[in-house]
C-alpha positions as CSV (number, residue, x, y, z in Angstrom):
1,X,-2.7,-136.0,134.6
2,X,-3.1,-139.4,136.3
3,X,-6.0,-138.0,138.3
4,X,-7.8,-136.7,135.1
5,X,-7.1,-140.0,133.4
6,X,-8.7,-141.9,136.2
7,X,-11.7,-139.6,136.1
8,X,-12.0,-140.3,132.4
9,X,-12.1,-143.9,132.9
10,X,-14.9,-143.4,135.5
11,X,-16.8,-141.3,132.9
12,X,-16.7,-138.2,135.0
13,X,-15.1,-135.9,132.6
14,X,-15.7,-135.0,128.9
15,X,-13.7,-133.1,126.4
16,X,-15.2,-130.1,124.5
17,X,-13.8,-131.0,121.1
18,X,-14.6,-127.6,119.7
19,X,-12.6,-125.7,122.3
20,X,-10.2,-128.4,123.5
21,X,-11.3,-127.8,127.1
22,X,-11.7,-130.5,129.7
23,X,-15.1,-130.2,131.4
24,X,-15.7,-132.1,134.6
25,X,-18.9,-134.1,135.2
26,X,-20.7,-134.6,131.9
27,X,-23.9,-135.0,133.8
28,X,-23.6,-131.5,135.0
29,X,-25.0,-129.9,131.8
30,X,-28.1,-132.1,132.0
31,X,-28.4,-131.3,135.7
32,X,-28.3,-127.6,135.0
33,X,-31.0,-128.0,132.4
34,X,-33.2,-130.1,134.7
35,X,-33.1,-127.6,137.5
36,X,-33.6,-124.7,135.1
37,X,-36.7,-126.4,133.7
38,X,-38.2,-127.1,137.1
39,X,-37.5,-123.5,138.2
40,X,-39.2,-122.1,135.2
41,X,-42.2,-124.3,135.8
42,X,-42.4,-123.0,139.3
43,X,-42.1,-119.4,138.1
44,X,-38.6,-119.0,139.5
45,X,-37.0,-117.3,136.4
46,X,-33.9,-116.0,138.2
47,X,-32.9,-119.5,139.4
48,X,-33.5,-120.8,135.9
49,X,-31.4,-118.0,134.5
50,X,-28.5,-118.9,136.9
51,X,-28.4,-122.6,135.9
52,X,-28.9,-121.9,132.1
53,X,-26.0,-119.4,132.2
54,X,-23.9,-122.0,133.9
55,X,-24.9,-124.5,131.3
56,X,-24.0,-122.0,128.6
57,X,-20.6,-121.7,130.0
58,X,-20.2,-125.4,129.7
59,X,-21.7,-125.7,126.2
60,X,-21.8,-122.2,124.4
61,X,-23.3,-123.6,121.2
62,X,-25.8,-126.1,122.6
63,X,-29.1,-125.2,120.9
64,X,-31.3,-126.4,123.8
65,X,-29.3,-124.2,126.2
66,X,-29.6,-121.2,124.0
67,X,-33.3,-121.6,123.5
68,X,-33.9,-121.9,127.2
69,X,-31.8,-118.9,127.9
70,X,-33.5,-116.9,125.3
71,X,-37.0,-117.7,126.6
72,X,-35.9,-117.1,130.3
73,X,-34.3,-113.7,129.4
74,X,-37.5,-112.7,127.7
75,X,-39.7,-113.7,130.7
76,X,-37.4,-111.7,132.9
77,X,-37.9,-108.7,130.7
78,X,-34.3,-108.8,129.6
79,X,-35.3,-108.2,125.9
80,X,-31.9,-107.0,124.7
81,X,-30.3,-110.3,125.9
82,X,-33.2,-112.4,124.5
83,X,-32.7,-110.5,121.2
84,X,-28.9,-111.3,121.2
85,X,-29.5,-115.0,121.9
86,X,-32.1,-115.3,119.2
87,X,-29.8,-113.8,116.7
88,X,-27.2,-116.3,117.6
89,X,-29.6,-119.1,117.1
90,X,-30.9,-117.9,113.8
91,X,-27.3,-117.3,112.6
92,X,-26.5,-120.9,113.3
93,X,-29.5,-122.3,111.3
94,X,-30.3,-124.6,114.2
95,X,-33.4,-124.9,116.3
96,X,-37.0,-124.4,115.3
97,X,-36.9,-121.3,113.0
98,X,-40.5,-120.2,113.6
99,X,-40.4,-120.4,117.4
100,X,-37.1,-118.5,117.6
101,X,-38.2,-115.9,115.1
102,X,-41.5,-115.4,116.9
103,X,-39.7,-114.6,120.2
104,X,-37.1,-112.5,118.4
105,X,-39.7,-110.3,116.9
106,X,-41.5,-109.9,120.3
107,X,-38.3,-108.9,121.9
108,X,-37.8,-106.3,119.3
109,X,-41.3,-105.0,119.9
110,X,-40.8,-104.8,123.6
111,X,-37.7,-102.6,123.0
112,X,-39.7,-100.4,120.6
113,X,-37.4,-101.2,117.7
114,X,-40.2,-100.7,115.1
115,X,-38.0,-100.0,112.1
116,X,-36.1,-103.3,112.9
117,X,-39.4,-105.2,113.3
118,X,-40.6,-103.9,109.9
119,X,-37.3,-104.8,108.2
120,X,-37.5,-108.4,109.7
121,X,-41.1,-109.1,109.0
122,X,-41.6,-107.7,105.6
123,X,-39.7,-110.5,103.8
124,X,-41.2,-113.1,106.1
125,X,-45.0,-112.7,105.2
126,X,-44.7,-115.5,102.5
127,X,-41.7,-117.4,104.1
128,X,-42.2,-121.2,103.7
129,X,-40.8,-121.8,107.3
130,X,-43.5,-119.6,108.9
131,X,-46.7,-121.5,109.7
132,X,-50.0,-120.0,108.8
133,X,-50.9,-119.1,112.4
134,X,-47.7,-117.0,112.7
135,X,-48.1,-115.5,109.3
136,X,-51.4,-113.9,110.5
137,X,-49.8,-112.7,113.8
138,X,-46.7,-111.4,111.9
139,X,-49.0,-109.4,109.6
140,X,-50.8,-107.8,112.5
141,X,-47.4,-106.9,114.2
142,X,-46.0,-105.5,111.0
143,X,-49.1,-103.3,110.5
144,X,-49.0,-102.1,114.0
145,X,-45.2,-101.3,114.0
146,X,-45.6,-99.5,110.6
147,X,-48.2,-97.2,112.3
148,X,-46.0,-96.8,115.4
149,X,-42.9,-96.1,113.3
150,X,-44.9,-93.5,111.3
151,X,-46.0,-91.9,114.6
152,X,-42.4,-91.6,115.9
153,X,-41.1,-90.3,112.6
154,X,-43.9,-87.8,112.5
155,X,-43.0,-86.6,116.1
156,X,-39.4,-86.2,115.2
157,X,-40.3,-84.4,111.9
158,X,-42.8,-82.3,113.7
159,X,-40.2,-81.0,116.2
160,X,-37.9,-80.1,113.4
161,X,-40.7,-78.6,111.4
162,X,-42.0,-76.5,114.3
163,X,-38.5,-75.0,114.9
164,X,-38.2,-74.2,111.2
165,X,-41.6,-72.5,111.0
166,X,-41.0,-70.5,114.1
167,X,-37.8,-69.3,112.6
168,X,-39.4,-68.4,109.3
169,X,-42.2,-66.6,110.9
170,X,-39.7,-64.5,113.0
171,X,-37.5,-63.6,110.0
172,X,-40.1,-63.1,107.4
173,X,-43.3,-61.0,108.4
174,X,-45.0,-61.9,105.2
175,X,-44.7,-65.7,105.5
176,X,-47.8,-66.1,107.7
177,X,-49.9,-64.3,105.0
178,X,-48.3,-66.5,102.3
179,X,-49.3,-69.7,104.2
180,X,-52.9,-68.3,104.7
181,X,-53.3,-67.5,101.0
182,X,-52.2,-71.0,100.1
183,X,-54.5,-72.5,102.6
184,X,-57.6,-70.6,101.3
185,X,-57.0,-70.3,97.6
186,X,-54.3,-72.7,96.6
187,X,-54.3,-76.2,95.2
188,X,-54.8,-79.1,97.5
189,X,-51.1,-79.9,97.7
190,X,-50.3,-76.4,98.8
191,X,-53.2,-76.4,101.2
192,X,-51.9,-79.5,102.8
193,X,-48.5,-77.9,103.2
194,X,-50.0,-74.7,104.6
195,X,-51.9,-76.7,107.3
196,X,-48.8,-78.6,108.3
197,X,-47.1,-75.4,108.9
198,X,-49.8,-73.2,110.3
199,X,-50.5,-75.6,113.1
200,X,-47.1,-74.8,114.5
201,X,-47.5,-70.9,114.2
202,X,-49.5,-70.4,117.3
203,X,-51.0,-67.3,115.6
204,X,-54.7,-66.2,115.9
205,X,-54.8,-65.4,112.2
206,X,-53.9,-69.0,111.5
207,X,-56.9,-70.1,113.6
208,X,-59.3,-67.8,111.8
209,X,-58.1,-69.0,108.4
210,X,-58.6,-72.5,109.2
211,X,-62.0,-71.9,110.7
212,X,-62.9,-70.2,107.3
213,X,-61.6,-73.2,105.4
214,X,-64.0,-75.5,107.3
215,X,-66.9,-73.6,106.0
216,X,-66.0,-73.8,102.3
217,X,-68.1,-76.1,100.0
218,X,-65.3,-76.9,97.7
219,X,-62.5,-77.7,100.1
220,X,-61.4,-81.5,100.2
221,X,-63.1,-83.5,103.0
222,X,-59.8,-85.0,104.1
223,X,-58.2,-81.6,104.2
224,X,-61.1,-80.5,106.5
225,X,-60.5,-83.3,109.0
226,X,-56.8,-82.6,109.0
227,X,-57.7,-78.9,109.6
228,X,-59.7,-80.0,112.8
229,X,-56.5,-81.6,114.1
230,X,-54.5,-78.5,113.3
231,X,-56.9,-76.4,115.2
232,X,-56.7,-78.7,118.2
233,X,-52.9,-78.4,118.1
234,X,-53.2,-74.7,118.0
235,X,-55.1,-74.7,121.3
236,X,-58.6,-74.0,120.0
237,X,-61.0,-75.6,122.5
238,X,-64.4,-74.3,121.3
239,X,-67.0,-76.2,119.2
240,X,-66.5,-75.5,115.4
241,X,-69.0,-75.4,112.5
242,X,-68.0,-77.8,109.7
243,X,-69.5,-77.9,106.2
244,X,-69.1,-81.3,104.6
245,X,-71.1,-83.0,101.9
246,X,-73.6,-80.2,101.8
247,X,-74.4,-80.6,105.5
248,X,-73.4,-78.6,108.5
249,X,-71.9,-80.2,111.6
250,X,-71.0,-79.0,115.0
251,X,-67.7,-80.6,116.1
252,X,-66.4,-80.5,119.7
253,X,-62.6,-80.7,119.3
254,X,-62.4,-82.3,122.8
255,X,-64.2,-85.3,121.3
256,X,-62.0,-85.5,118.2
257,X,-60.6,-89.1,118.1
258,X,-57.0,-89.7,118.2
259,X,-55.4,-89.9,114.8
260,X,-55.4,-93.4,113.3
261,X,-57.5,-94.7,116.2
262,X,-60.5,-96.5,114.7
263,X,-63.6,-98.4,116.1
264,X,-63.8,-102.0,116.2
265,X,-65.7,-102.3,112.9
266,X,-63.4,-100.0,111.0
267,X,-60.4,-101.9,112.4
268,X,-62.0,-105.2,111.4
269,X,-62.3,-104.1,107.8
270,X,-58.5,-103.7,107.6
271,X,-58.0,-107.0,109.4
272,X,-60.3,-108.9,106.9
273,X,-58.4,-107.3,103.8
274,X,-55.1,-108.3,105.4
275,X,-56.1,-111.9,106.0
276,X,-57.1,-112.2,102.3
277,X,-54.4,-110.1,100.6
278,X,-51.2,-110.2,102.8
279,X,-49.8,-113.4,101.5
280,X,-50.8,-112.7,97.9
281,X,-50.0,-109.0,97.3
282,X,-48.4,-107.1,100.3
283,X,-48.1,-103.9,98.0
284,X,-51.9,-103.9,97.4
285,X,-52.5,-104.3,101.1
286,X,-50.3,-101.3,102.0
287,X,-52.2,-99.1,99.4
288,X,-55.5,-100.4,100.6
289,X,-54.8,-99.5,104.3
290,X,-53.7,-96.0,103.1
291,X,-57.1,-95.6,101.2
292,X,-59.1,-96.8,104.2
293,X,-57.4,-94.2,106.4
294,X,-58.3,-91.6,103.8
295,X,-61.8,-92.7,103.7
296,X,-62.1,-92.5,107.6
297,X,-60.7,-88.9,107.4
298,X,-63.1,-88.0,104.6
299,X,-66.2,-89.3,106.3
300,X,-65.7,-87.6,109.7
301,X,-67.9,-86.8,111.5
302,X,-70.4,-89.0,109.6
303,X,-70.3,-92.8,110.5
304,X,-67.9,-94.4,108.0
305,X,-69.8,-97.6,107.6
306,X,-73.1,-99.4,108.1
307,X,-73.9,-103.0,107.5
308,X,-71.6,-106.0,107.3
309,X,-67.8,-105.3,107.6
310,X,-67.1,-108.0,104.9
311,X,-69.0,-105.9,102.4
312,X,-66.8,-102.9,103.1
313,X,-63.6,-105.0,103.1
314,X,-64.5,-106.4,99.6
315,X,-65.3,-102.8,98.4
316,X,-62.0,-101.6,99.7
317,X,-60.2,-104.4,97.9
318,X,-62.1,-103.6,94.7
319,X,-61.4,-99.8,94.9
320,X,-57.7,-100.5,95.4
321,X,-57.5,-102.9,92.5
322,X,-59.2,-100.3,90.2
323,X,-56.9,-97.5,91.4
324,X,-53.9,-99.6,90.8
325,X,-55.1,-100.6,87.2
326,X,-55.5,-104.2,88.1
327,X,-58.3,-106.3,86.6
328,X,-60.6,-108.4,88.9
329,X,-64.3,-109.4,88.6
330,X,-66.9,-108.3,91.0
331,X,-68.1,-111.9,91.2
332,X,-64.8,-113.2,92.1
333,X,-64.3,-110.6,94.9
334,X,-67.9,-110.9,96.2
335,X,-67.3,-114.6,96.6
336,X,-63.9,-114.2,98.2
337,X,-65.6,-111.8,100.9
338,X,-68.8,-113.8,101.1
339,X,-71.0,-110.8,100.1
340,X,-73.4,-110.1,97.3
341,X,-72.2,-108.3,94.1
342,X,-74.9,-105.7,94.9
343,X,-73.4,-105.0,98.3
344,X,-69.9,-104.9,96.9
345,X,-71.0,-102.5,94.1
346,X,-72.9,-100.1,96.5
347,X,-70.0,-99.9,99.0
348,X,-67.6,-99.4,96.2
349,X,-69.6,-96.4,94.9
350,X,-69.8,-94.9,98.3
351,X,-66.0,-95.1,98.9
352,X,-65.3,-93.8,95.5
353,X,-67.7,-90.9,95.9
354,X,-66.0,-89.9,99.2
355,X,-62.5,-90.0,97.7
356,X,-63.3,-88.6,94.3
357,X,-60.8,-90.8,92.4
358,X,-59.1,-89.6,89.3
359,X,-58.9,-85.9,90.1
360,X,-55.7,-84.0,90.6
361,X,-56.8,-82.9,94.1
362,X,-57.2,-86.6,95.1
363,X,-53.8,-87.4,93.7
364,X,-52.3,-84.8,96.0
365,X,-54.0,-86.3,99.0
366,X,-52.6,-89.7,98.0
367,X,-49.1,-88.2,98.2
368,X,-49.6,-87.2,101.8
369,X,-48.2,-89.7,104.4
370,X,-51.2,-89.6,106.7
371,X,-49.4,-89.9,110.1
372,X,-47.2,-92.9,109.1
373,X,-50.0,-95.1,107.6
């Protein structure tokens, strides 16, 4: 005790009041942080980790230590540990909220925890503590994770559905004919359900029925594009004839683009709408993105847009507000998207014509979760 008392007089010990522990050398914490900072600047993240973890043992609740440890874990690819430390900082309500939240979200993305990312980001899109530059990045991350989450869910659902359909086809000889009849003569909702099941059947009759659907004048254009993907899943590798919009197209299924993978211009339309709408009306944005995917599907294989992307973004916004029963002037939207009223109106008519709004068939298409979008 006399020895510790002497050290105290010399300033070489300190007491951790929260834990009642005696910690030797108060300068040791600062020294660990200095070495860690130098190591990180030199790219030696393992050395930085070692000293930050030792500093953490001395001061478990020190925000600067926790922040440095979080960043270093992330740089080392230790995303689970970075996530854990970020949660600790956020729970303490200390530190720079936006910086910690940013790295927390990136750590979740790296771990492919897309559901959790969506849960975290959805209430943050209009959070006052998130600066504008992060609002934009968070919006883009959220949209991407929503797509990825939908893809994973589709794969899991598809696996279960495949097993279920295979069992039904084995146990009921008439089930295949029932699906084919729904595909060729049913309402759009039944046709959609039939396609989703026939693509797992592996039966030549299913292929013949889908090829027949592609030639029908009255079949929905989105339905026909989904049928192309179904044919590809059934292993059909030949060029197919497609009747859309009173025109005939030859489609090479090997050149069929991946689902929900758009060109730069089409992607830019979604980004522009997101930049304008995300902060004000997230629900409108979600619906607008769904409509844009439907429009892409309906157009294929025709080019979906020509001219300025801002004109299409404004038209998409306008179409969505009309469909949702909201009131907005063309002049206001045209000004918002820096396009003429005539361009906005022309593109609006094109999208509306492709999607045939207001019909029962189109309502059925709206119910379909197009691959998680």
